[in-house]
C-alpha positions as CSV (number, residue, x, y, z in Angstrom):
1,M,-8.9,12.2,-0.8
2,S,-11.0,13.0,-3.8
3,G,-10.7,11.5,-7.2
4,V,-9.8,7.9,-6.3
5,E,-12.0,4.8,-6.0
6,Y,-9.8,3.3,-3.2
7,P,-8.8,6.0,-0.7
8,E,-7.6,3.5,1.9
9,M,-5.2,1.9,-0.6
10,R,-4.1,5.4,-1.6
11,A,-3.3,6.2,2.0
12,E,-1.2,3.0,2.2
13,V,0.7,4.0,-0.9
14,I,1.4,7.5,0.5
15,E,2.6,6.0,3.8
16,A,4.9,3.5,1.9
17,V,6.3,6.4,-0.2
18,R,6.7,8.5,3.0
19,A,8.6,5.7,4.7
20,L,10.9,5.4,1.7
21,S,11.6,9.1,1.8
22,D,12.6,9.3,5.5
23,L,16.1,8.1,6.4
24,E,15.7,8.9,10.1
25,H,12.5,6.8,10.2
26,Q,14.3,4.0,8.4
27,R,17.2,4.0,10.8
28,R,14.9,4.3,13.9
29,V,12.2,1.8,12.9
30,W,13.7,-0.5,10.3
31,V,17.2,-0.8,11.8
32,R,17.0,-0.1,15.5
33,R,13.4,-1.4,15.8
34,E,12.3,1.6,17.9
35,L,8.5,1.2,17.2
36,P,5.9,3.8,18.1
37,H,3.7,1.0,19.7
38,P,4.0,-2.8,20.1
39,D,1.7,-3.7,17.2
40,Y,3.5,-1.4,14.7
41,H,5.4,-3.0,11.8
42,D,7.3,-1.3,9.1
43,D,10.4,-2.3,7.0
44,F,11.7,-2.1,3.5
45,A,10.0,-5.3,2.4
46,L,6.6,-4.2,3.7
47,N,6.8,-1.0,1.7
48,L,7.8,-2.8,-1.5
49,N,4.9,-5.2,-0.9
50,V,2.4,-2.3,-0.7
51,L,3.8,-0.6,-3.8
52,Y,4.2,-3.6,-6.0
53,D,2.1,-6.6,-4.7
54,D,-0.8,-5.0,-2.8
55,T,-1.6,-2.0,-5.1
56,S,0.6,-2.7,-8.2
57,V,1.0,1.1,-8.3
58,L,4.7,0.8,-9.3
59,E,4.1,-2.0,-11.8
60,D,2.0,0.3,-13.9
61,P,1.4,3.8,-12.4
62,A,-0.8,4.9,-15.2
63,A,-3.2,2.0,-14.7
64,A,-3.6,3.1,-11.0
65,I,-5.1,6.5,-12.1
66,G,-8.6,6.7,-10.7
67,D,-8.2,3.7,-8.4
68,V,-5.3,4.9,-6.2
69,L,-3.7,7.8,-8.0
70,R,-5.5,11.1,-8.8
71,D,-3.9,11.9,-12.2
72,D,-1.1,11.5,-14.7
73,R,1.0,13.9,-12.7
74,E,1.1,11.4,-9.8
75,A,1.7,8.5,-12.1
76,R,4.7,10.3,-13.7
77,A,6.0,11.2,-10.2
78,L,6.2,7.5,-9.2
79,A,8.2,6.4,-12.3
80,P,11.5,7.7,-11.0
81,L,10.9,6.0,-7.6
82,R,10.2,2.7,-9.4
83,D,13.3,3.1,-11.5
84,S,15.5,3.8,-8.5
85,L,14.1,0.8,-6.6
86,E,14.5,-1.5,-9.6
87,D,18.1,-0.3,-10.0
88,L,18.8,-0.9,-6.3
89,L,17.3,-4.4,-6.3
90,A,19.0,-5.4,-9.6
91,K,22.4,-4.5,-8.0
92,H,21.6,-5.7,-4.5
93,P,18.8,-8.3,-4.5
94,H,19.3,-9.8,-1.0
95,L,20.4,-7.3,1.7
96,T,19.2,-6.5,5.1
97,D,17.4,-3.2,5.6
98,E,20.5,-1.7,7.2
99,Q,22.6,-2.8,4.3
100,Y,20.2,-1.2,1.8
101,L,20.5,2.1,3.6
102,D,24.3,2.0,3.1
103,T,24.3,1.3,-0.6
104,P,25.4,4.0,-3.0
105,E,21.9,3.8,-4.6
106,W,20.0,4.6,-1.4
107,P,20.2,8.4,-1.7
108,T,18.5,8.2,-5.1
109,V,15.7,6.1,-3.5
110,L,15.3,8.7,-0.8
111,A,15.2,11.6,-3.3
112,T,12.8,10.0,-5.7
113,A,10.5,9.0,-2.9
114,A,10.6,12.5,-1.5
115,A,9.7,14.0,-4.9
116,A,6.9,11.5,-5.4
117,L,5.6,12.2,-1.9
118,A,5.5,15.9,-2.6
119,V,3.2,15.3,-5.6
120,L,1.1,12.7,-3.9
121,T,0.4,15.0,-0.9
122,R,-0.2,18.2,-2.8
123,P,-3.5,19.8,-2.0
124,D,-6.5,18.9,-4.1
125,E,-6.7,21.3,-7.0
126,A,-10.0,23.1,-7.8
């Protein structure tokens, strides 16, 4: 993944955004705990941790350009996801993963994550 100083962190960001965009994955892994292998772990809190605490990419997407994000287009694509997550957590600060999936705000999280994922995974431009 060209254009970033920390490609491993970028990969973690992309996987967190991918998890937030995939309702079937969320129901299968987060709720039913059907894991692809015994050491696998994924849930809503883990993905928030990656995006906020581990990489700070949602705290200030523009500051992540060059480190984890390739360009301003990626930073701008993450802003709606950040806004949808912050709206969700402001209204529902302490729910289980299953309860989050049933909130009226969850479709917006899914949609903003899918839009961000499309930008993050676009082919490198020449």
